[in-house]
C-alpha positions in Angstrom: 154.1 -36.0 116.5 156.2 -35.6 119.6 154.9 -36.0 123.2 155.0 -33.2 125.8 156.9 -30.4 124.1 158.4 -27.5 126.1 159.4 -24.2 124.5 163.1 -23.8 124.2 162.8 -20.0 124.7 160.9 -18.6 127.7 157.9 -16.3 127.4 157.5 -13.5 129.9 154.9 -11.1 131.4 155.5 -7.8 133.2 153.5 -7.8 136.5 151.0 -5.0 136.3 151.2 -2.0 138.7 147.4 -1.9 139.3 147.1 -5.4 140.7 146.6 -5.1 144.4 144.6 -8.2 145.4 147.3 -10.8 144.6 150.0 -11.2 147.2 152.0 -13.9 145.4 153.2 -14.4 141.8 151.5 -17.8 141.8 148.1 -16.3 142.6 148.5 -13.7 139.8 149.5 -16.3 137.2 146.6 -18.5 138.1 144.1 -15.6 137.7 145.7 -14.0 134.6 146.1 -17.3 132.7 142.9 -18.8 133.9 142.5 -21.2 130.9 145.8 -22.9 131.8 144.6 -24.1 135.3 145.9 -23.7 138.8 147.5 -27.2 139.0 149.5 -26.6 135.8 151.0 -23.4 137.3 151.7 -25.1 140.6 153.6 -27.9 138.9 155.5 -25.5 136.7 156.7 -23.6 139.7 157.6 -26.7 141.6 159.5 -28.0 138.6 161.6 -24.8 138.5 160.1 -23.6 135.2 159.1 -20.0 136.4 161.8 -17.5 137.2 162.7 -13.8 137.5 164.8 -12.0 134.8 168.0 -12.8 136.6 167.2 -16.6 136.5 166.3 -16.9 140.2 163.4 -19.3 140.7 159.9 -18.2 141.8 158.3 -20.3 144.5 154.7 -20.8 145.4 154.9 -18.2 148.1 157.1 -15.7 146.2 155.7 -12.2 146.8 154.2 -10.2 144.0 156.5 -7.5 142.6 154.8 -4.8 140.4 156.6 -4.1 137.1 159.0 -7.1 137.5 159.3 -9.6 134.6 158.2 -13.2 135.2 159.6 -15.8 132.8 158.0 -19.1 132.1 158.1 -21.9 129.6 155.0 -22.8 127.5 154.2 -26.5 127.2 151.9 -28.5 125.1 151.1 -32.2 125.4 151.6 -32.8 121.6 153.4 -30.6 119.1 152.7 -31.1 115.3 155.8 -30.9 113.1 155.3 -28.5 110.1 156.8 -30.2 107.0 157.8 -27.0 105.3 161.1 -25.1 105.4 161.7 -21.4 106.1 164.3 -19.4 104.1 166.5 -16.5 104.9 166.2 -14.0 102.0 168.4 -11.3 103.5 170.4 -10.8 106.7 172.5 -8.1 108.2 173.4 -7.0 111.8 169.9 -5.5 112.4 167.3 -7.5 110.4 166.5 -10.8 108.8 164.0 -10.9 105.9 162.7 -14.5 105.9 160.2 -16.6 104.0 157.7 -18.2 106.3 155.9 -21.2 105.0 152.2 -21.9 105.3 151.0 -23.4 108.6 154.1 -22.3 110.6 153.4 -19.7 113.3 155.7 -16.8 113.7 155.9 -17.1 117.5 154.8 -19.8 120.0 151.0 -20.0 120.0 148.3 -22.6 120.6 149.7 -26.1 120.3 153.0 -24.8 118.9 156.0 -23.9 121.1 159.1 -24.8 119.2 157.5 -25.3 115.7 157.6 -21.5 115.0 159.6 -19.2 112.8 161.4 -17.4 115.6 162.7 -20.6 117.2 163.8 -22.1 113.9 165.7 -18.9 112.9 167.3 -18.7 116.4 168.5 -22.3 115.9 169.7 -21.7 112.4 171.6 -18.4 113.1 172.6 -18.9 116.8 171.1 -15.4 117.5 168.8 -15.6 120.6 167.4 -12.0 120.2 165.5 -12.5 116.9 161.9 -11.2 117.1 159.2 -10.3 114.6 158.7 -6.7 113.5 155.0 -7.4 112.4 152.4 -10.1 112.2 151.8 -12.8 109.7 149.0 -15.3 110.2 150.0 -18.9 110.8 148.0 -19.9 107.7 149.6 -17.3 105.5 153.0 -17.8 103.8 155.5 -15.2 102.6 158.1 -12.5 103.4 158.3 -11.3 107.0 160.7 -8.8 108.6 162.5 -10.0 111.7 164.6 -7.8 114.0 167.9 -8.9 115.5 169.0 -6.2 118.0 166.7 -5.2 120.9 168.4 -1.7 120.7 167.1 -1.0 117.2 163.8 -3.0 117.3 161.6 0.0 117.9 162.8 1.8 114.8 161.6 -1.1 112.6 158.2 -1.3 114.5 157.9 2.4 113.7 158.0 1.7 110.0 154.6 0.0 110.3 153.1 2.6 112.6 154.1 5.3 110.1 153.0 3.4 107.0 156.5 3.6 105.7 156.6 0.0 104.5 154.9 -1.4 101.4 153.3 -4.9 101.6 152.1 -6.7 98.5 150.2 -10.0 98.6 148.9 -12.5 96.2 145.7 -14.5 96.6 143.6 -17.1 94.8 139.8 -17.2 95.1 136.7 -18.3 93.3 135.5 -15.5 91.1 131.8 -14.5 91.2 129.6 -15.8 88.3 128.9 -12.2 87.1 132.6 -11.5 86.7 133.3 -14.8 84.9 130.4 -14.1 82.5 131.6 -10.5 81.8 135.1 -11.9 81.2 134.0 -14.6 78.9 131.8 -12.3 76.8 134.6 -9.8 76.5 132.9 -7.0 78.3 135.4 -7.0 81.2 139.1 -6.1 80.8 141.6 -7.1 83.5 142.9 -5.9 85.9 139.7 -5.2 87.8 140.3 -3.0 90.9 138.6 -2.4 94.2 139.4 0.1 97.0 138.0 -1.4 100.3 137.6 0.8 103.3 135.4 -0.2 106.3 135.3 -0.7 110.0 136.4 -4.1 111.4 136.2 -5.4 115.0 136.5 -8.8 116.8 133.6 -11.2 116.2 132.6 -14.4 117.8 134.8 -16.3 118.5 137.1 -13.5 119.3 140.0 -14.7 117.0 137.8 -13.9 114.0 136.9 -10.4 112.7 133.8 -8.8 111.2 132.8 -5.7 109.3 130.5 -3.3 111.3 129.1 0.2 110.7 131.1 3.2 111.7 134.2 5.1 110.7 136.6 3.1 108.6 139.7 1.6 110.4 140.8 -0.6 107.5 141.9 0.1 103.9 142.9 -2.4 101.2 143.7 -2.1 97.5 142.7 -5.3 95.6 143.1 -6.1 91.9 141.9 -9.2 90.0 144.8 -9.7 87.5 144.1 -13.1 85.9 141.2 -15.7 85.5 141.6 -19.4 84.9 138.4 -21.4 84.9 136.4 -20.2 87.9 139.5 -19.1 89.9 141.1 -15.7 90.0 144.6 -14.5 90.8 144.5 -11.3 93.0 147.1 -8.7 93.9 146.4 -7.1 97.3 148.0 -4.2 99.2 146.9 -3.7 102.8 147.2 0.0 103.6 146.3 -0.7 107.2 147.2 -3.8 109.1 144.2 -5.2 111.0 144.1 -8.9 111.9 142.6 -11.0 109.0 142.0 -7.8 107.1 142.7 -9.2 103.6 140.7 -12.3 104.3 137.7 -10.4 105.5 137.9 -7.9 102.6 138.0 -10.7 100.1 134.9 -12.2 101.7 133.2 -8.8 101.5 133.6 -9.0 97.7 131.9 -12.4 97.8 135.2 -14.0 96.8 136.6 -15.6 100.0 140.1 -17.0 99.7 140.6 -20.6 98.6 141.0 -23.0 101.5 140.1 -20.4 104.1 138.9 -22.2 107.3 137.6 -19.0 109.0 135.8 -17.1 106.3 133.0 -17.0 105.3 132.2 -19.9 107.7 134.3 -21.0 110.6 135.0 -24.7 110.1 135.4 -27.2 112.9 138.9 -27.3 114.4 140.9 -30.3 113.1 144.3 -31.3 111.9 146.0 -29.1 109.2 145.5 -30.3 105.7 149.1 -29.6 104.4 147.9 -30.3 100.8 145.4 -27.5 100.9 147.0 -24.3 102.3 145.3 -21.0 102.5 145.9 -19.3 99.1 147.4 -16.1 100.5 151.0 -15.1 100.1 152.9 -12.1 101.5 154.9 -11.9 98.3 156.8 -8.6 98.6 158.1 -6.1 101.1 159.5 -2.7 100.2 161.0 -0.2 102.7 164.0 2.0 103.4 166.0 0.6 106.4 165.9 3.2 109.2 169.3 2.1 110.5 171.4 1.3 107.4 169.6 3.5 104.9 169.4 0.5 102.4 166.4 0.5 100.1 164.9 -3.1 100.4 162.7 -4.7 97.8 162.4 -8.4 98.8 160.2 -10.8 97.0 159.5 -14.5 97.3 158.1 -16.9 94.7 154.4 -16.3 94.1 151.4 -18.6 94.3 151.2 -21.3 91.5 148.3 -20.3 89.3 
């Protein structure tokens, strides 16, 4: 543990055009980030930790400017060190394909400001413009595409919008008793495949998801490929990319992922158990680079089973 950590890289927010009841930047920040608290924002501004894009400081009475970018530095009282190391699997002038370990967030979030993949890669490479092209849960390990140049970033984001990138995951979960019985008596041959399509939306609390009735907005292809005892090894391909999609879809099959603290039941918040990571791995990414034209097929080591 280290006391009072401040993010090395600033976050920013674009001041909305439709805000007309806030005359100062300070008033807007207090209202917009209400969970942080007025005194925290007051102290950050007084300490010179809030500024415009050109670096000029914002004071308590600085006037609100629609569309302008405000930069600030996230702080947490205590930041946990993640005892696992990231890897660079491929790098060129436009992208980095990296392995993100379990528990490490991609970007600053919650109690993590510098213990995140973006900051680690910026330190390792000396490139301050690195940013993620897509999401990967903090609890999930695996291959992630990072962009290097702001000028070409949108072209990599478009890969995900167009469904032009193939993502393959591995997972481990307890298999249902029915499947184990069929496997043991020889009436079931692996692989066993499911196509899951349903509608998901935020649940309570809002960082979790649930399946609801209505037109499908999610699609996953899931296969059980091996059984050992009461555990199964699964290959998963998310065709869409909703938050926690694979975790919720595995739960819907009555086989929630091993060591999942959110599904099927949200466990009390507590320190990470580094010896029991979520058994979900983004094991492979395949796509054609929209800038270089290179056909990428990048894999990391799979889950031990």
